[in-house]
N, C-alpha and C positions, 0 to 999 in steps of 0.2 A: 639734488640730494638723493642718495640711495639709502633706503631704509629696509632693514631686515625685520620681519615680523615673526615672532615665535609664540607658539601655543603649546605649552608642555602639559601633557597628561601624566597619569601615574606610570604608565609603561609605554608612552607614545610621545611623539613630537611632530607638530606640523610647522612648516615654515614657508615664507614667501619673501622674495627680495623684489622690491619695487623701486623703479626709477621715478621719483616724484616729479621731475621736470617734464617727463613725457607720459607719465602714468602707465608706463610699460611694465608688465610682469616679467622680470628678468629670469627668475627661477622660482620653482615651488616644488614641494614634495612632502614626504612624511617618513618618519622613522617609527617602526613598530617593534614590539617585544624588547624594549629596553629593560635590562636586568634579567632577561630570560634567554634560554638557549634558542638560537636561530634568529637573532636580531637582524634587521635589514633596513636599508634605506631604499625608498622607491620614488621615482619621479618620471616625467616624460622629457626626453631630450629635445634639442632644437629641431630635430627632424621628425618629431611626433612619435618616436619609438619609446615604448615603456621600458624603463631600466630598473632592475632590482640589484642592489649591491649588498651582499651579506658581509657583516662585520660584527665583531664582538663589542658590545656596548653595555657594560655592567651598570653604568649610571648615566644621568643626563649630560654630565660634562663630556663624556666620551662621545655621546650621540651628537651633541652640538659641535664638538671638535671635528667629527667626521663630516658633518654637513658643511662646515666652513672649509675644510680641506677640499671637498668636492666642488664648492663654489669657485675656488681659485685653481683647481686642478687643470692639467693640460687637456684631459679627455672631455670632461663635461663642464668645465668652468665657464663663468660668464663675467668675472672680474679679474683683473691682473693681480690684485693683492687685497688683503682685508682692509687696508687703509681706505679703499674706495667705499666701504660701508660707513656711512656717516653716523648712523644711530641704530638702536635696536628697540622696537616696541614689543612689549609683552602683554599677552592676555593674562590678567589676574582675575580669578573667579570671584574672590570675596574681599571687599574693602570695608565691610561693615558700615558704621556711621561716620567713619573717619574721612571718607573720600566721596565727594559728590561729582568729581570730574577726574580726568586723567592727570597724572602728575609726573614730573621728573623724579627718578628714583634717587633718593639720598639715604643715608644711614637711618634718619628719622622715619622715612617712609617705609624702609625695610622692617623696622621695629614694629610699626603698625600692621603691616601685612602679616608678620609673624604672630602678632596678637590674635589675628583672625583665624589662625589654625584651629582654635578650639571650636569654631562654628563651621569650619570647612576643612576637616581633617584629611579628606581624600583629595582635595583640589589645590589648596594653597601650597602644601609642601613641594610638589613638582614645579609649580610656578616659581617658587623661591629658588629651587635648584637651578632653574634655567637662568635666572638673573645672576646668581653667583657664578655660574659656569661662564657666562659672557665676561664678567669682570675678571675672572681668572685667565681666560684665553686671550681677550682683547682688553687689557687694563685701560681704564680711563674712557672707554667708549660710552657716550651718553646713552642712557636707557630710560624708557618711559613705561609706566604701568597704566594700562587701560582696564578698568574694572567692570566686570559683568554687572555688579550691583549698583554702580554709580548713577546710571540713568534713572533708577527707581528711587533715589533719595529725595525726589520732589513729592513723593506720595504724602498726603496729609496723615496726621497721627491716627485719625479714626479709621483709616484704611490699612495702615501697617500694623496696628496693635492687635494682639490676640486677647480674647476674654478670659485670661488667666490671671492669677494674683499678680498685681503690678510689680511685686518684688522679683518675679521671674525675669522681667525686663530689666529692672535695676541691677540685679545680681549677675545675670547671665546674658543679657542682650537678646532675650527671646522675643522676636518680632518678625514680621514679614520683611524680607530684604529683596526678594525677586532676583531673577537671573536672566541670561540672554540679553542683558541690557544693551550691549553694543549692537546686536542685531536689530533689536526693536528701535533703537535710535537711528540706525542707518536706514531701515526701510521706511520709517515714518518721514524722514527727511527726503529720501529719494522719491517716494511716491508723489510728494508735493512738487518736486522738480519735474517729474515725469508728466504730471497733470497740469503744470503751470499755475499752481495755486499757492497761496501763502499759508504756511503751516500754523501761523499764529491765529488764523481765523477758523481752523478746522478741528473737528473731533474725529479722531482716528482710532480704529481698533486694529492692532497688529497681531497677526496669528503666526507665530514661529512654530510650525508643526513638523515634527520629525520623531526620531526615536526618543529624544528628549523634547518636550513641547511646553510652550507657555503662550499666554495671550496677555496683551497689555492695552490698557486704556490710555491713549495719549491725547490730552486736551490742550490745545494751543501750544503744542510742541513739548509738553511736559508729561511725564508718566504720573498718572494719578491713581492707578491701581494695576496690579499684575497678579497672575494666577499662581506662580511659584511663591514659596513663602520663606520660612526660616532656613529650609533646605530646598533642593530642587525636586523633592518628592510631592509637594502639595500641588493641587490644581488638576490639570488635565490627566487623563489616562495616557500612559506612555508605553514605550516598548517593553520595559521590565519594571517600571515604577508604577505604584498603585494610583497615584493622584489622590484626590479627596476621598477620605474614608473616616467613618465614625471612630474617634479615639477610643470609645468604649469597646468597640469591636476588637481593637488591637489588644487591649488589656485582657479581654476575654480569650482571645487566641493564645496570648502569652501563657495564660494559666492552663488552658486545655492542652497545649502542645509542649509545655515545659520550656518555653523559650526565654533566654536572657536578652539583654538589650541588643547585643550583637546579632543574635538569631533573628530578632524582630526586624532589625535594620536590613539584614540580608533578605528577609521575606518581602519587605515593601519596596526595596531598591532593586533587587536582582531576580525575584521570582514572581512578580506580580505583573500588572499591566496587561497588554495584549498577549504576552507570552503565557502568563498565568491563567488567563481566562480561556484562551484558544487551545492551549496545550499543544500548539503547533510550532510557533515561531514568534520572535519579537519583531520581525521584519514585516512592515505593512504591505509589501509586495506579495509576500506569502499569504498574508491574511486576506488580501483582496482576491487572490487566486482561489484560496480555499472557500471564501464566501461565494464566489461565482460558481463553484462546483458543489455548493450546498453542504459544505462541511459545517456541522452544527456549531462547534466551538468558534470557528472563524466568523460565522454569521453573527453570533452574539457579540464577539469582541469588536467587530467592525461597527455594529450598531451602537455599542457603548462608546466607542472612540469618537464617532461622529457626533453623537448626541451631546457629549460634554463640550465639544467645541461650540456647537450651536448655543448651548445653554450659557456659556461664558460670554459669547457675543451679545446675547440678549441682556445679560446682567450688566455688562459694561456700557451698553447703549443707555440703559436706565440710569446708571451711575453718572453718566456725563450729560444726561438730558437730551440724548439723541446721538446720532453718528452720521458723519459725512462720507467717510472713506473706510473700507475694510480691506486689509492687505493680507495676502497669504504669502508665506515664505518658508524656508526650511525644506528639508528633503521631501517630505510629504506635501507640504503646502505648495511647493514649486512644481512638483512632478505628477501628483496623483489627482487626476481630474474627478474621479468618482467622489472622493471626500469633499472636494470643493462644491460639487453639484449637490450632494446631500445636505451639506451644511447650509447652503444658500437657498435651498428649495423651500417653498411655502413660507417665505419671509416677506411677502408683499406688504403685510401689515406694518412692517418696519420701513417700508419704502425701498426694499430691495427687489429689483427686477433683473433676474439673472439670465445671461445668454448661454444656455447649455450647449448650443451648437458651437459657438466660439470656444467654449471651455473644453470641449471634447478633444482629447489628445494633446492638449497644450502642455509642454514640458519645458521648464527652465528658462522661460522668456518673459520679459516685461510685457504686460498686456492688461487691457481693460476687459473685464468679463461681465460687466453689467450692460444692460440695454441703454441707449441714449435717453430714454424716458425715465430711467431709474433715479430716484431721489438720492440714493446711496450709491456711490461709485465703488465697485468691487474690482480689485486689481491683484495681479501676481507681480511681485518684485523679488527677484533672486537676491538673497542676502550677500553681503560682502563685508564681513567683520574685519578681514585683514586690511581692506582699503580704509576703513574707519580708524583702525589702530595706527596705520601709517600716517593718515591725515592728522590725527591728534599728536603724534610724535613730531611731525614736521612743524605744526603750529606752536607747540611748546618750545621747541628749540629755536624757532624764529623769534620768539618773544623774550628769549633770555637776555 
């Protein structure tokens, strides 16, 4: 079975074609600047050469069509025809309370995904466009939705509810939903395979750390709490998102700066986080370089960034009554040893004995970073959301 995985953003598209029989990645790439001047498709060809193809792509339908044409094309193609693609799996950011697992897309499912636009106005519309584009270009092709929020639907009510008037939940669905669920699910399962242990016996803290970042408490294979909330703004300090902040401070700033709701949304989503504090960059590589050179804003931003990760790890260990495994993943979690070192230092009271020597310079590889005597096992597990989406798609189609 060959499965195409699609991840549609507002002006971008990532794709991966996987042969499930061999687990081979047949093709992968990304389209950027959809709907903008200078749109292009980029990928690495079979000889390892980076390829950039410029093409006018006013909407996701044109972008997906160009990707499909490339997959079957004479120059860069890897399949003889689109008939070789058996199904398409889509990353869908928000499934609300309607979906606790991945599902075959039907008209009823589409209606529920569209209902969630009100709580994910930036994310669900391009996801929907991708689904509709496939139906238009390859009619009748089975499609599966894999939701970022689904893994977190096992959170207990006392963990996902906010201390707001209950009618805000009843009327508008205001509660913690959590995101990055596919990544948290993948790395929590994969780390147990890697260590040869049973996930149902373990308390795991998964740290998806990147430009967008979240931490999840996984108890016996189920998400019981997560740092992102009603939107992806809550929780950790991120590249441009504020993370946790006193709501009273936001209303104070709105009044002082004369901001409306959109202005405040832009402030906390696009102008805050490490970019806002450092006044240098949203890229943690730039922040680490600036901190190493003593740039004041970068030093402060890095300390805040690492501190919040450590604080959430402590909180979730308390919430679960202990922790057996801590996993780092995501762009920063997989590649930046300094953050891992700082977060895991001085944590012996929690049973963490960290191997700083093994950690130094480790990038993008599965590894154990705790000492053999450590009561808590610390690992790096590179995430693979596309593999999880493809696996879910295969499982659903096999059970039809």
